[in-house]
N, C-alpha and C positions, 0 to 999 in steps of 0.2 A: 504493500500500500504506500502510495506517495505521501510524504509528509512535507510540511512547510519548510523544514530545515534543509531539504534537498535542493531548494531553489533560492537563489539570491533575490532579495527584495528589490523590485523595480517600482518606484513611486510614480504612478501614472496620474496622480491627482491634478497637477497643474495642466497637463496636456488634455486630460479628459474634460476640464472645465473651459477650455478655449472654444471660442465660437467665431464664426465669420459668415458672411452672406453666401447663399447658394450651396450650402452643404446638404440641405434636404430638398425633397421634391416641392414643387409649387403647391401641390395639394396639401402636403403636410405643413408647409410654412403658413398657409392661409387658414388652416383649420383652427377654429376658436375652441378653447378649452371650456369645460363645464362651468357655467355661471354659478350653479348651485354650490360647487366645490369652493368657490371663492367666498361665498357667504358662510359655508361651514367652517372655513379657516378663521373667520371673525369669531364665531361661537366658541371654537376650541380655545382660542386665545383668552377669551373671557373666563372660560371654565378653569383654565390653568391659573388664572388670576384669582380664583376663589369664588367667582360669582356662580349662582345657581340659575341656570337658564332653562326655560320651557322651550324645548327645541321642536318647532313645528315646521322645520324645513325639509327634512329628508323623506323621500318616498320609499322608506324602508321600515322594517319592524325591529324594535328592540326585543330580543328574545326573553328578557325579563317581563315584558308586558304581553308579548304574543309569541309563545314558544311554538315550534312546529308540532304537528300531530305526533302523539306517542307512537302510533303505528309506524309512521315514517321513520322516526328516530330508531325504533327497535329493528326495523327491517334493514336499515343501512348497516347497523352493527352486525346483523346476521349475514348480510351479503359480504361484508369484509371478512368475517370469520370463515366464510366458505371460499375465500380466495378470489372474489370477483374484483380483481384489481388490474386486469390486462385491458388492452384496447377494446372498446366496443366497436361494433360495425359502424361505419361512417354515417349511415342513415338512422342509426339507433338500434338498440336491442329489439329483435323482432317481437318479443313478448310485450315490450312496452308500446311499440307501435300498435299492436293488436289491442292492448289495454286502453290506449287513448281512443282507438276506433270504437270500442265498446262504450267508453265514457261519453263520447259525443253522441252516440246513438241513444244512450240511456238518458242523458241529461239535457241534450239540445235537440234531440229528434232529427239528427243529421246522420245519414248513412253514406259513408265514403268507402272506396276500396282501400285496402291496407297500403297500397302504393302511394296513396295521397298523404301519408303521414311521415314527417321527417322530424326526428328528435335532435335537439341541439342544446348547447350549454346555456340555457335560459332563453328568454324571449328576444334579447338584443341580437344574437346571431340570426334569428329568424327574420328580424327587420332588415338587417344588413343583407341577408341572403335574398330577400324579396327585391330589394333595390338592385343588387348586383345582377340578379337573374333577368330582370325585366327592363332595366333602364340603361341606355347607352349615353355616352357623353353628348350633351346638347339636347337630350330629351326633356320634355316638360313634365314636371311632377306637381300635382295640385294638392295643397294641404291647407287646413284652417289655421288661423291664429286666434288664441294661443294653442300650441300643441307641443309635444315633447320630442325634441331632437330631429325633427324632419329637416330643419335647415342644415344641420350638420351632415346628415346622410346625403342630402342633395349636393352639398359641397364635395363630399368624398367621391361621388359618381361623376362629377363634372357636369351635372344636369342643370336645368333651369327651373328654379323654384317659382311656382305661381302661388303667391300667398293670398289667402282668402280671409280677410278680417271678419271676425264674428262679434256679436254684440250681446250685452247682458240681457237685452229684451228676449233673445233666443237662447238664453242660458249658455252663451258662448259656443253654441253648436251650429254647424253649417246647415243651410237648407239647399234644396235643389236650385232655387233661384240664385243663391250665392255661388254655387259651384259650376252650374251649367255653362256660363259664359267662358269658362276656362277649359272646357272639354275638348274643343277643336284642337287637334294636333297634340294633345296630351297623351302620355303613356301610362301614367299611374295616378290614381286618386288615393289619398291616405286618410283613413278615418280611425278614430279610437273611441270606443264606448264600453263602459263609462270612461269619461275623458280625464286624462292627466293633462292639465293641472286642475280642472274645474270641479271634478266630482259630480258632473252632470251626465246624463245619458240620453242618447238620441231616441226620439219617439218613433214607434213603429210606422206611423203614417208618413213621416218625413223620410225615413230610411227607404220605405217602399218607393217613394217618388225619386229619390236619388238613384236607386237601382234601375228603375224604369228609364231614367234619363241616360244612364250608362249603356243600357241595352239598346236604346234608340240610336245612340252614337255608334255603337258597334255594328248595328245593322247597316248603317250608312257606309261604314268603313268596309264591311264585308263585300258590299256591292262593288267597291272600288279596289278591292284587293289590298287594303291597307292593314297595318298592324292594329290589333285591338287595344282598347283602353281597359286596364285592369284596376281592381280595387284591393288595396291592402286594408284588411279589417282587423285592427289590433283590439282583441277582446280579452286581454290578460286579466282585466278586473271584473269580468262578467259575473263570477259567483259572489261578488261583493255588492250587489244591488241592495239599496235600502229604501225605506219609505214607500213601499208598494211598487217600486219601479220594476218593470218586466224587461229583461234583456231579450233582444231579438237579433237574428242574424239575416244577412242578405238572402241566402238560399231558402230559408224558412219562409220569407215573404214573397220572393220571386225566384222559384227553383232554377231558372236558366242562369242565374248569377253564379251558380257553381262552376261554370266555365271560366269565369273571370275574377273570382274572389280568392285571395290568399289570406288565410287566417294566421294571426300571430297569437300565441297562447303559451301557457305553462303553469307550473305549480307555484311560481314565485310569490304571487299575490294571493291566490286562492287559499293557500295553505301556509302563509307567512314564511315561506321557504326561499327567501331571496338569495341566500348564500349556498343553497343546495345545487342550484344551477341546472335545473331540468326544465326545458321549454320545448316547443314544437311549432312547426308550420304545417298547415293543412291546406290543400288546394288541388288544382288540376294536375293530373299525373305528369303530363309533359313538362310543366313548370317545376314541380317538386323534384323530378329526376335531375334536371339541370341544376337546381339549387343544391341538391345533395352532393353533386360533383364539386360545386364551388366550395361549399362548407367543408367537404372532405379534405380539400387541399389546404384550407385554413386550419383544420384541426379543431373545429368548433363544436365537437361532440360533448355531450354531458358525461360525467364520470360514470363508469360502469356500475359500481355498487349503488349509486344513487338512482340510476335507471332501474335496476332490479328492484330496489325498494319501492319505487314509485308504482311499479306494476302491482305490488301487493296492496298499496294504498288505494289506487283507483279501482281495483277490483273488489274493494270492500265498501260498498255504499253505506253501510251502517257506521263504519268508522269515519267516513267522510262527513256524514250528516251530523254525527256527534261532535266532531271538531268544529264544523261550521256553526252549529248552534251557539256554542260558547264564544267562539272567535267573533262572529258577527254581532253578538250581543255587546261585546266590549267595544268593537269599532263603532257601532251605532250610538252607544251611550256617549262616547267621546265627541262624535260629530254633532249629536243633538245638543250636548252641553255647550259646545262652541257656538253653534247657531243661535241657541236661546240667549247666550250671553251677549252676542252682537245685537240681536234684536232688542234686548233690554237696554243696551247702551244707545241704540238708535232712538228708542222711545223717550230717552232722557235728553235728546237733542244733540248727542255727540255725532261727529261726522263719520259715521260708519254705516255699512250695509252688509248683508250676507244673503246668499242664494241657498235655499233649502237643499241639503245633500240628496243625491240620487244614487250614488254608487262610488266604489273605490274607497280610498282612505283620505279624501280631500274635501275641504270646504273652501268655497270661493267667497272672499270678503273684500269689501272696499273700505279703505281707511284713507280719508281725503281731507285732512286739515290743511290744505294748501293755503299759503299766505299767512298762516298763524305761526307764532314763534314762542319759544320757551325763554322767559325772562328777557335778557338783553341780546339773545341770540338772533341769527338771521332767520327770516321767514322760510318755512319749508316749501320748496319748489318742485322737488322731484320725488319719484317713488323711492329711490335709494336713500334720500334724506329721511323720508318717513320710516323706511325699514330700519335705518340706523337709530332713529329716535326711539322707536319701539324697542329695539334691542337694548339700547343703553338705559332707557328709563322705565321699561316694563319687564325687562329681562325675558323677552319672547322673541324667538327666531322665526321669521316669515320670509317668503320668497315672492318677489314681484313677478307679474306676468311677463315682464321683459325678459326674464330667464327662459321663457317659452316662446320667444319670437315676437311678442306683441310690442309695438314700438311706443305706444302712447304713455304719457305721464298722467295717468288718470286714477291712480290709487288702488288698482285691483291687485290682489295678492292670493297666493295659494297657501293654505294651512294644512299640514299633514299630521294625522293623529297616530301614525304607526309607531312612533318612538316616545310617546308622551303618556304618562299615567293619568288617570282620572283626577287624582288629588292635585297633580301638577297643573292641570287645566283649571280646576276650581280655584287654585291659588293665583293663577296668572291673570284671569279675567279682571278681578278687581284692580290689579296693578295697571292693566291697560286702561281701564276706566279712569283711574287717578291720573295717569300720564296724559291722556287726551284732555281731561278736564283742566289740566294745568296750563294748556296752551292758550294764548290770547292773541 
């Protein structure tokens, strides 16, 4: 075995830290880092300084608040004990593809051939794979604002992003009237429901209209021999619907959409298993086969033991239901407490609003004390100044919609409950009320 003493030390520190122009690709040099990570750095610094922060920024789960299902944890251990540590098939363990197939038929009423299922390391590779499989440089990709990371994937593909701003009147969700003007010449439409960052979900009637619009566009293209328009339907939050919201899928409403829809999904959000890294794409066989080849070269498969464990979980409806009952009760209580707190502050004349949650782990709120100031300080003019004021004076971390591509300085923010306890939220709301009331 080689030891450190057999090699003379070469200090590469100074050379490794040198930089100069043109050392990386144009794509890499122009790729913007995560805006949310920048905010997280602020919060970590305050925590290191001894402050107690109610962190409503991360789209993740604190295992102390929301542990993964006992069944999943147990089965991962069993799989490791059995030696399930070698490479899985690049398209996923067959038993898991079949288990997801059964899961979709049982829970969503969708029957697909097993060849339509591709397992990957979480939902992100499924999104990347969809873009890489369908979009060429210069192609148009249509997506709503706000939405999660579409701008970054568009940049990586060298595509042209067609941004569709959405309004609070429509719960920040796109309508056919919003999207259809961008269909001509587009290659991909991206929808996410329930939506990150808003926690709102598309209504069945509007989704049906959008699907019919895509099909009408594709019928025109088919007559001309042109490439079709596809829909990427990110439904990774679908089991987290709240408040009577019913999740719907494009093929459920308009079956012909199965030819043009690629689903993005996984266990990350449904089972609080973000770090377990088991996701999948589901769609037309010809698309999934090519996506499998792409992701196989990337090595984006999920770990084998976790795949084997997920088979056992998905094939146990009783265990899934038992977990979901407790899990969703906790998520719902947190969302409801935040929404009620903001509505109470609004009734007292404070400059806040909130939209009733429909799904996911997010609440959309508006905090808009623009022009007001604390003491002798400067008036608040931007979302980031409001974010910073809330963090410094109420010890609450929030994320502006600008982190999700929305450009306007209008006071809309995402609040995430995955890493916050109920007691933390209860303590944080009065601090926010006090901080806002102090502005003049």
